[in-house]
N, C-alpha and C positions, 0 to 999 in steps of 0.2 A: 372560124369560118369567115370568109370575106364575101360580101355582096356588093352590088353597085347601085348607086342612086340613079333612077331613071332620068331625072332632070339634067344632071350635069356629068354623069359618069364617074363621079368620085367613089373610091372604094370605102366601104364601111366594114370595120371589124365587128362582128356580132359577138357580144359579151354574154348573152343569155340564150343558149340554144334551146332550152326548155320553152322559153317564150316564143321563139321562132317556130317551133314545131307545133305549138298549141294553137289550134284555130280560133279559140275563144279570145286570145290576146291580139289586139289590133296594132299594138306598139311593141317594139323590141329594143332593148338597150344595146347601144353600139358606140363606136368611136370612129370618126372620120380619119382617113389616112391620106393626108396630103400636106405638103410643106415639110419642114424639118422638125417642128415641134410636135410632141405627142399631144393630141387633142383631148379635151375633157369628154367623158362619157355623156351621152344624151340619148333621148328616145327617138326612134324613127318609126314612121308608119310602114307597115308591111307593104301597103299598096304602092309605096314610093320606091320599093327595092326590087331588084332582079339579080339573077346570077351574072357573074362577070362575062359569061358567054352570050348574054343577051336574052336568055330564056326567062320566062316568068316563074315565080315561085309556084310549087305544086298547089293545086286547089285544096288539098287536104290540110295544108298549112294555113290557109287564109279564110276558108269558108266552113263554118261549123255545121252547115247543112248540106255538105257535099254528097251525102249518101241518102238524103231524104227520099229521092225518087225510088230507091230500092225498097223502102219500107212500104210504099203504096202497092207493091206487087203482091 
């Protein structure tokens, strides 16, 4: 899966989808895609990533407390 960095628009290939979908993980392993050389894997903060379309990541991927308000009912 490819996401985009918010700061500069560079594409990031996500190498750990489990980390991406888990709201408890703030960082996700990935690899930048620019230039001709294959870049080394590194960790990216989920808060710095968005979909290539410009949409933010779903709240259930980034906030472990996204359903807390439902528990109070």
